[in-house]
N, C-alpha and C positions, 0 to 999 in steps of 0.2 A: 418538122422544120429542118432538123439536123440531117435527117436522111436525105431530104431534098437537096440540101447543100452538098452532101457527098456525091449525089448523082449528077448534079449540075457541074460540079468542079472536079470530076473524076480525072480528067486529063491533066489538070494542074496538080492534083494530088500525086498522081503517078510521076509526073515530071519532077516534083519536089523530092520524092523518095529517091528517084534516080540520081538527081544532082547531089543530094545530101549523102546518099550511100556512096556515090562515086568519089566525092571529096574525102570522106572518111577513109575509103579504101586506099586512095592514092597517098594520103597522109600516113597511113599505116605502113605502106610499102617503103616510103622514105624513112620513116621512123625505125623500121626493122633494119634497114641498111646502116643507119646512124648507130643503132645499138650494136651492130656487128662491126662498127668502125670501118665500113667500106668507104672507098674513095668515089667521089662523084665527078664525072667528066664535066658536068655543067658548072661546077665550082671553079675548075681550072679555066674553062672558057670565059666565064664571067670575070675572073681575075685578069685575064689577058685583055679583055675588052676594056675594062676600067683603066688599066695601065696605058692603053692607047689613047684615051680621051682626057686623062687627068690634066687639070690646070688650076691655077690659083683662083680663077673666077668660079669654076665649078666647085672647088673646095668650099668656097663661101656660100654658094647657092645651096648645095646639098647639106651643108652644116646647118643652114636655116631650116630647110625642109624637114630634116630629121627631127628637129625640135617639135614639129607639128604632130609627132607621134609619141612624144615623151609622156611618161607616166603622169607627171603633174598636170600636164595640159589635158590629157584624156580624162583624168579624174575630175578636174575642175569643170571641163566641158560636160561631163556626165551629170554632175550636180545641177548645172544650169539647164540642161535638157530635161532632167527629171522635174525641175520646178516648172518649166514651160509646159510639160505634159499635164501638169495638174490643172491647167486651164484649157486643155484640149476639149473640143466641142462634145465628143461622145466617147464612151468607154475609156475615160481617162485613167481610172484606177487600174484597169487591166493593163493598159499600155505602160503606166509607171512601174507596175509590178514586174512585167516581163522585161522591160528595159533594165531594171535593176538586176534581175536574175541573169540576164544576158551579159551585162558588164562585169558583175562580180564573178560570175561563173568562168568567164574567159580569163580573168586575172588569176583565179585559183588554178585553172587548168594549165595555163602557161607556166606559172611558177612551179607547179608540181612536176610537170614534164621536164622542165629544165633540170630539176634535182634528180629526176629518174635517169635521164640520159647522160648528164654530166659531160656534155661535149664542150671542149675548150674552144674559145674564140680564135679566129685567125690572128687578131691583135687585141690587146687590152688597152683601150683608150678611154680614160675616165671622162674626158671632155665631151665625148659623144655618147655618154651612158654605155660605153663599151666595157662593162665589167660583168662578172658573174658568168654563168654558163650560156651557151650559144643557141641550143636547139630546144624548142622552136623560137623564132625571133618574136619578142614581145612587141617590137615596133611594126610587126606585120599582123599579129593576131589582134592587138588592141585597136589600131586604126581600121582594120577590116570590119570589126564588130561595131565600133563607135560610129564611124562615118557611114558604114553600111546601114546601120539602123536609122540614121538620119535620112538616107536615101529612101528607105522604106516609108518613113513618116511623110516625106515630101510626096511620094507617089500616092499615098493614101489621103493626101490633103486635097483641098479644093483649088489649089494653085493651077494656073493655066498650064496646058500640056507643054508649051514651049519652055516655061520656067522649070517644069519637072525634068525635062530633057537636059537643060543647061546645068541644073544643080547635080543631076545624076552623073553627067559626064565629068564635070569639074571635080566632084568628090571621088569618083572612080579613078580619075587620073591622079588625084592626090594620094589615094591609098597606094597606088602602084609606085609613085615617086618616093614616098616615105620608105617603102620596102627596098627600092633600088638604092636609096641613099645609104642604107646600112651596108650594102655591098660595096658601094663606091667609097665610103669612108673606111672600109676595111675592118669593120667590127663584127661582121657576119658573113657566113658563106651563103652562096646563092640557094643552096638546099635548105638552109635555115629559114630564109625568107619565103621560099616556095611552100615549105612545110607549114609555116605560120599562116600564109594566105589560105591554104587548104583547110587547116584546122579552124581558123577564124570564120571562113565562109560556111563550113559545115555547122558550126555552133550557132552562128547567126541565123542561117536558114532554118535550122531546127526550131529555134525559139520563135521565129516569126511565124512558122507554120502552125505551131501549137497556139500561139497568140490568136491567129486568124480563126482557128477552129474554136477556141474558147469564146471569142467574141460572137461568132455565128451561133454557137450553142446557147448563149445567154441573151440573144436578141430575138 
């Protein structure tokens, strides 16, 4: 059965390996430059762009959006999602286990890497959780993994296709806006956010791939 699964899904497996490997590779490239304290042109370009669009209205909007990626909200949301998964129609225990591993793992990874690279933030602003080290952005890794896992669950659900597309697009846009809010508010460099997105995606995709293989192997 498992061999048949591998044969039928060979293209998807190869695609997953390419995407995960590519994301890890790009993150490693950015991380190496951060470690060497290199300057990123995209950081300067993003800063100039933000300066050109800043306004009191956008300050309020992105101040709200950034809270949707706050540690307390992601942690609370993870507990709620974990409880909901206990009532999932099938393979609920595997989904709960991998969801927990995914969320706890990205938290440990992000915290450990911040301590490793010790990159200073462009600005220290406690109001927007702009304290501590800067790379990678926790407001990029956390939402990517949390909202990304919800997108995966919706895709694997029995919801209508239209609903799946709507939820996927909305949550995908939310992930991007939370990351951008960190740049707009001046508490992260663009390279922090991009690095966070890449790390979060690679970790998320790895865990989902293993989860899918585990479910197929045990059914």
